[in-house]
N, CA, C and O of each residue as an XYZ file, in Angstrom:
164
protein
N      66.757     99.455     69.347
C      67.720     99.444     70.304
C      69.160    100.198     70.125
O      70.063     99.378     69.955
N      69.541    101.388     70.122
C      70.992    101.790     69.422
C      71.929    100.698     69.815
O      71.728     99.898     70.728
N      73.009    100.746     69.011
C      74.278    100.367     69.424
C      74.591     99.244     68.379
O      75.740     98.947     68.053
N      73.283     98.553     67.804
C      73.445     97.087     66.859
C      74.115     97.196     65.857
O      74.931     96.342     65.509
N      73.838     98.455     65.118
C      74.534     98.272     63.977
C      75.954     98.481     63.740
O      76.389     98.340     62.597
N      76.746     98.813     64.738
C      78.157     99.076     65.053
C      78.860     97.792     65.579
O      79.972     97.378     65.253
N      78.085     97.314     66.355
C      78.522     96.003     66.867
C      79.506     94.960     65.929
O      79.102     94.812     64.776
N      80.657     94.281     66.271
C      81.012     93.964     65.491
C      80.601     92.339     66.032
O      80.059     92.026     67.091
N      81.171     91.249     64.652
C      81.129     89.772     64.813
C      82.208     89.343     66.122
O      83.075     90.158     66.439
N      82.136     88.477     66.602
C      83.200     87.972     67.198
C      83.403     86.379     66.785
O      82.614     85.435     66.826
N      84.779     86.471     66.373
C      85.453     85.640     65.873
C      86.263     84.210     67.044
O      87.246     84.003     67.757
N      85.280     83.706     66.662
C      86.094     82.679     67.514
C      87.641     81.439     67.111
O      87.695     80.811     66.054
N      88.399     81.375     67.883
C      89.355     80.598     67.686
C      89.181     79.296     67.257
O      87.957     79.169     67.227
N      89.723     78.166     66.877
C      89.597     76.886     66.688
C      89.741     76.292     67.939
O      89.096     75.377     68.450
N      90.790     77.018     68.409
C      90.579     76.177     70.146
C      89.610     76.593     70.982
O      89.485     76.049     72.079
N      88.948     77.416     70.663
C      87.578     77.776     71.152
C      86.366     77.320     70.625
O      85.317     77.419     71.261
N      86.426     76.883     69.637
C      85.451     75.888     68.401
C      85.365     74.796     69.543
O      84.510     74.547     70.393
N      86.374     74.344     69.277
C      86.973     72.705     69.735
C      86.268     72.305     70.961
O      85.537     71.322     71.082
N      86.524     73.046     71.722
C      86.082     73.384     72.812
C      84.882     73.540     73.282
O      84.534     73.018     74.341
N      84.096     74.283     72.546
C      82.811     74.284     72.766
C      81.930     73.060     72.465
O      81.197     72.479     73.265
N      82.189     72.695     70.811
C      81.957     71.428     70.887
C      81.892     70.465     71.370
O      80.805     69.977     71.677
N      82.860     69.965     71.560
C      83.533     69.012     72.617
C      82.294     68.573     74.013
O      81.854     67.526     74.488
N      82.048     70.494     74.338
C      81.299     70.456     75.915
C      79.815     70.118     75.150
O      79.032     69.392     75.763
N      79.525     70.512     74.148
C      78.145     70.266     73.488
C      77.948     68.893     73.083
O      76.796     68.563     72.798
N      79.048     67.874     72.994
C      78.902     66.896     72.632
C      78.479     65.809     74.035
O      77.433     65.180     74.192
N      79.944     65.879     75.122
C      79.623     65.727     75.998
C      78.369     66.075     77.145
O      78.290     65.538     78.250
N      77.771     66.722     76.804
C      76.075     67.218     77.409
C      75.086     66.253     76.699
O      74.255     65.555     77.280
N      75.303     66.316     75.316
C      74.281     65.470     74.786
C      73.967     64.142     75.540
O      72.969     63.669     76.083
N      75.822     63.577     75.244
C      75.809     62.465     75.816
C      75.687     61.975     76.977
O      75.576     60.768     77.192
N      75.697     63.142     78.122
C      74.955     62.876     79.340
C      73.614     62.541     79.748
O      73.247     61.917     80.743
N      72.565     63.351     78.284
C      71.382     63.678     78.857
C      70.952     62.348     78.423
O      70.122     61.717     79.078
N      71.705     61.696     76.884
C      71.054     60.401     76.892
C      71.208     59.682     77.410
O      70.269     58.972     77.770
N      72.471     59.426     77.761
C      72.472     58.371     79.268
C      71.744     58.524     80.743
O      72.034     57.590     81.491
N      71.181     59.152     81.107
C      70.286     59.836     82.041
C      69.152     59.373     81.848
O      68.471     58.923     82.769
N      68.735     59.413     80.513
C      67.243     59.340     79.916
C      67.805     57.670     79.983
O      67.357     57.164     81.012
N      68.393     56.980     79.428
C      68.401     55.538     79.096
C      67.960     55.046     80.541
O      66.927     54.426     80.792
N      69.209     55.550     81.691
C      68.620     55.061     83.301
C      67.915     55.167     83.613
O      67.498     54.319     84.402
N      67.134     56.291     83.293
C      65.773     56.625     84.132
C      64.970     55.578     83.665
O      64.324     54.952     84.505
N      64.890     55.275     82.504
C      63.556     54.440     81.805
C      63.859     53.476     81.865
O      62.936     52.689     81.655
N      65.081     52.896     82.130
C      65.464     51.225     82.985
C      65.227     50.974     83.649
O      64.993     49.776     83.806
N      65.011     52.247     85.048
C      64.639     51.877     86.416
C      63.285     51.864     86.956
O      63.090     51.534     88.126
């Protein structure tokens, strides 16, 4: 496909990185919580 060579990498700001990491960590926590709740039921 054309246009890939000229594509620039997107640079993330520190705030964006932190918010993305926080969201991923919370998401992971909820998955573990739900799995534990379901297995305990």
